C-alpha positions in Angstrom: -54.1 24.2 52.8 -55.8 22.7 49.9 -54.3 22.6 46.3 -56.0 19.7 44.8 -59.5 19.3 43.8 -60.8 15.7 44.2 -61.2 13.9 41.1 -63.7 11.1 42.3 -67.4 12.1 41.6 -70.1 9.6 42.4 -67.5 6.8 42.5 -66.4 7.6 38.9 -63.3 9.4 38.0 -63.9 12.8 36.6 -61.7 13.2 33.2 -60.2 16.6 32.6 -61.7 18.4 29.7 -59.1 20.8 28.4 -60.7 24.0 27.1 -57.6 26.1 27.3 -53.8 25.5 26.9 -51.0 27.9 27.4 -47.2 27.8 27.2 -45.2 29.5 30.0 -41.5 29.5 30.8 -41.8 29.1 34.6 -44.9 27.8 36.3 -45.3 27.9 40.2 -47.8 26.0 42.1 -48.5 27.4 45.5 -48.9 30.7 47.0 -47.3 30.4 50.5 -43.8 31.7 51.6 -42.1 29.2 49.4 -44.2 29.9 46.2 -44.1 33.6 46.7 -40.5 33.6 47.4 -39.7 31.5 44.3 -41.8 34.0 42.2 -39.8 36.9 43.5 -36.6 35.4 42.5 -37.8 33.9 39.1 -39.3 37.2 38.2 -36.1 39.1 38.9 -34.2 36.4 36.9 -36.5 37.3 34.0 -38.3 33.8 33.9 -41.7 35.5 33.7 -43.2 33.2 36.3 -47.0 32.2 36.4 -48.1 31.4 39.8 -51.2 29.4 40.8 -52.5 30.2 44.2 -54.4 27.1 45.1 -57.7 27.2 47.0 -56.2 29.0 50.1 -54.3 31.9 48.7 -51.3 32.7 50.9 -51.2 29.3 52.4 -51.4 28.1 56.0 -50.1 31.5 57.3 -53.4 33.3 56.4 -55.1 31.5 59.3 -52.3 32.6 61.7 -53.0 35.8 63.7 -49.6 36.8 64.8 -46.3 36.1 63.3 -43.3 37.2 65.5 -40.4 35.0 64.2 -40.1 35.9 60.7 -37.2 38.3 60.0 -38.0 41.8 59.0 -41.1 42.4 61.3 -39.6 43.5 64.6 -43.0 44.4 66.0 -44.8 41.1 64.7 -47.3 41.0 61.8 -50.5 39.0 61.1 -50.1 36.1 58.8 -52.7 37.5 56.2 -50.6 40.9 56.2 -47.3 39.1 55.7 -48.5 37.1 52.8 -50.1 40.2 51.2 -46.7 41.8 51.4 -45.0 38.8 49.7 -47.8 38.7 47.0 -47.3 42.4 46.2 -43.5 41.9 46.1 -43.9 39.1 43.6 -46.3 41.0 41.5 -44.0 44.1 41.7 -41.3 42.0 39.7 -43.7 40.8 37.1 -45.2 37.6 38.4 -48.5 36.8 37.1 -50.7 35.6 39.9 -53.8 33.3 39.1 -56.4 31.5 41.3 -56.8 28.0 40.3 -56.5 24.3 41.7 -54.1 21.8 40.4 -56.1 18.7 39.3 -53.6 16.8 37.1 -50.0 16.6 35.8 -48.1 15.1 33.1 -44.2 14.9 33.5 -43.6 12.3 30.9 -41.9 14.6 28.5 -41.4 18.2 27.6 -43.0 20.6 28.0 -44.0 19.7 31.6 -47.8 19.8 31.9 -50.2 20.9 34.8 -53.9 21.0 34.6 -55.8 23.4 36.8 -59.5 23.1 37.5 -59.8 20.2 35.1 -59.8 22.7 32.2 -56.9 24.7 31.8 -53.6 23.0 30.8 -50.3 24.9 31.5 -47.3 23.7 29.6 -44.0 24.9 31.1 -40.3 24.7 30.7 -39.8 24.5 34.6 -42.2 23.7 37.3 -41.8 24.7 40.9 -44.1 22.8 43.4 -44.8 24.6 46.5 -48.1 23.3 47.5 -47.2 23.0 51.2 -48.7 20.4 53.8 -51.9 20.3 55.8 -51.9 19.7 59.4 -54.1 16.7 60.5 -56.9 17.6 62.9 -59.2 15.6 65.2 -62.2 16.9 63.4 -64.1 18.3 66.3 -66.0 21.7 65.6 -64.1 23.4 68.3 -60.8 23.4 66.3 -62.4 25.5 63.8 -64.1 27.7 66.3 -60.7 28.4 68.2 -58.5 28.5 65.2 -56.0 31.3 66.0 -57.6 31.7 69.4 -55.7 28.8 71.4 -55.7 26.2 68.7 -52.3 25.4 66.9 -50.6 22.9 64.9 -47.2 24.4 65.5 -45.5 24.7 68.9 -42.4 26.4 67.4 -44.6 28.9 65.6 -46.9 29.7 68.6 -45.5 28.5 71.7 -44.2 31.9 72.6 -47.5 33.3 73.2 -48.2 30.7 76.0 -45.2 31.6 78.1 -46.1 30.8 81.7 -49.4 29.2 80.8 -50.8 25.8 80.8 -51.3 24.0 77.4 -52.0 20.5 76.1 -50.4 18.5 73.1 -52.3 15.8 71.3 -50.2 12.8 70.0 -48.0 10.3 71.1 -45.3 10.1 68.4 -41.9 11.8 67.9 -43.3 15.1 66.8 -45.7 15.3 69.8 -42.9 14.6 72.2 -40.8 17.2 70.5 -43.6 19.8 70.8 -44.2 18.9 74.4 -40.6 19.3 75.3 -40.3 22.6 73.4 -43.3 23.9 75.2 -42.2 22.7 78.5 -39.4 25.1 78.3 -41.9 28.0 78.0 -45.0 26.9 79.8 -45.9 26.2 83.3 -47.5 22.9 82.6 -47.8 20.7 79.5 -50.5 18.0 79.3 -49.7 15.2 76.6 -53.1 13.7 75.3 -52.2 10.1 74.3 -54.9 7.7 73.0 -52.9 4.6 73.8 -51.2 3.5 76.8 -47.7 3.8 75.3 -45.8 6.4 73.3 -45.0 5.7 69.6 -41.8 8.0 69.9 -38.4 6.9 69.8 -36.8 5.7 73.1 -34.7 9.0 73.3 -37.7 11.3 72.9 -39.8 9.0 75.5 -37.0 9.3 78.0 -37.0 13.2 77.6 -40.6 13.5 77.9 -40.8 11.1 81.0 -38.0 13.2 82.7 -39.4 16.7 82.2 -41.3 17.7 85.5 -43.8 20.0 83.9 -45.1 17.5 81.5 -48.1 15.2 82.5 -49.1 12.4 80.2 -52.8 11.5 80.1 -52.9 8.0 79.0 -55.8 6.4 77.1 -57.4 9.8 76.7 -59.2 11.5 73.7 -60.4 15.1 73.6 -64.2 15.5 73.1 -64.4 19.3 73.0 -62.9 22.6 73.8 -64.3 25.4 75.7 -63.8 29.0 76.4 -65.4 32.5 76.0 -62.9 34.6 74.0 -60.4 31.7 73.3 -59.5 28.3 74.6 -59.8 28.1 78.3 -60.1 24.2 78.8 -60.6 20.9 77.3 -63.1 17.9 77.8 -61.1 14.8 77.9 -62.5 11.3 77.9 -60.4 8.4 79.4 -61.0 4.8 78.1 -63.8 5.9 75.9 -66.4 3.3 75.0 -65.4 1.0 78.0 -67.1 0.4 81.3 -64.2 2.4 83.0 -65.1 5.5 80.7 -64.3 8.8 82.6 -65.0 12.3 81.5 -63.1 15.3 83.0 -61.9 18.8 82.3 -58.4 20.3 82.1 -57.8 24.1 82.2 -55.6 25.1 79.4 -54.9 28.3 77.3 -53.2 26.6 74.2 -54.3 23.3 72.4 -51.6 21.9 70.1 -52.2 19.3 67.5 -49.2 17.1 66.8 -50.7 14.0 65.0 -48.9 14.8 61.8 -49.2 16.6 58.5 -50.3 15.5 54.9 -48.1 17.0 52.2 -50.1 18.4 49.2 -48.5 16.2 46.7 -51.1 13.7 45.4 -51.4 15.4 41.8 -47.6 14.8 41.4 -47.2 11.4 42.8 -47.3 9.6 39.4 -44.1 11.2 38.2 -42.3 12.2 41.4 -40.5 10.2 44.1 -42.2 10.6 47.6 -41.5 9.1 51.1 -44.2 7.0 52.8 -46.0 10.0 54.0 -46.2 11.7 50.7 -43.3 14.2 51.1 -41.5 15.0 47.9 -38.0 13.6 47.7 -35.3 16.1 46.3 -31.8 15.5 45.6 -29.5 16.3 48.5 -28.6 20.0 48.9 -31.0 20.7 46.2 -34.6 21.3 45.3 -34.4 19.2 42.1 -36.6 16.1 41.8 -36.0 13.1 39.8 -37.8 14.8 36.8 -35.5 17.2 35.1 -37.1 20.6 35.2 -39.2 20.0 38.2 -38.4 21.4 41.6 -40.0 21.2 45.0 -39.7 23.6 47.8 -41.4 24.5 51.2 -43.5 22.1 53.3 -44.3 19.8 50.4 -40.8 18.6 50.8 -39.8 19.5 54.3 -41.1 17.3 56.9 -38.4 18.4 59.5 -38.7 22.3 60.0 -42.1 23.3 58.7 -41.3 27.1 59.2 -42.2 30.0 57.1 -38.6 31.3 57.0 -37.3 27.9 55.8 -40.1 27.6 53.3 -39.0 31.1 52.0 -35.6 30.1 51.9 -36.1 26.9 49.9 -38.5 28.8 47.5 -35.4 31.0 46.8 -33.3 27.9 46.1 -35.9 26.4 43.9 -36.0 29.5 41.7 -32.2 29.6 41.4 -32.1 25.9 40.6 -34.8 26.6 37.9 -32.9 29.5 36.4 -29.6 27.5 36.2 -31.4 24.5 34.7 -32.7 26.8 31.9 -29.4 28.2 31.3 -28.0 25.0 30.8 -30.6 23.5 28.7 -31.7 26.3 26.4 
C-alpha cells in the first residue's frame, strides 16, 4: 500500500508548489480499516473529517480475495467488497473522501499541516495517521501473477484456506518462525525457505520450529520462481545460488507465504514523530497519541505485532475518540 509519492526526481528534491490551502477540523490520512473506522467515529462526533485515500484506496485488503475472520460477515466477504462497505458507511455519516498522496508534513506548530500531491496543503486541528504498512516481497514477477491465488503476506489472515495442504514460508526471523508454527497447526507440511544456514529468530522460536514435525527447513535456499495453472502449484528453489554446489529443485505447494518483514508507511511524518528502528510510529501506552499534540496514529503504521483488519479498525476507533477528546479539552 503506497501513500507517499517519492520526492526525488533526477537526483534533486522536488519542492512542493502549494497551489491550494484549506483548513479542516479533522484530517485522516489513509483508507484502510483503521482510516475508515476513524472516519466513521469522527463523523458521528461531528468532527467533519476529511479523509485522503492514498494511492491504493481501501488499503491492503483490496488485494485480498476472501476475508473470513472479520466479525459481521458470517459467510465471508471479498476484501474489495468489505472496504467498499466501510467507505459507504464513512460517507453516510458525512466523511468527505478524497484521492491524494501525502508528500510532506509540518507539525511544528498549529494548525497541523499535511501536503498532498505536492500542491494541496491541508491545515487541521487534529490529524489521524492510518497509512498502514507494506509487506516486503522478493521481487519476482510470480508474486504479482499469483497475488490472491496462493501468494500471501499474512498466515493468520489466509492460512485457513490451506488446511491439509502443503505450503512454504520465506524468511528466517521471528515472524517467519511464528508464521510457520501457525501454519503447521493447519497444514499437512510447511517448508521454511531460509537464505542462510541459521535462523535469525529468538532461541525460543527456533526451538519451536525445530521441534515441529511437519516443518522442514530448506537451508541456504532462495525462490527463483513459482508455477501453476490456476494458482500456485509449486516453487522453483535454488540452493547455494552462485556457488559450484548450486542446485535447482522444485517443491509442490499450494500456498506461498512471505515473512520477510513489513515497511510502515511513515516516511512523510518521520521528521516530527517518534518511530522505532523499522519506522513504526510510537504512541503513548494505551493510547493512539503521538509525541505531537493533536496527531494520532492507528492501524498497521503503528502496530507491528497483530497487523489484522479487525485490530486496525479497533485502533481507528480509538484514534477518533482520542482526537475528539483532545479537541474538547483544547477548544
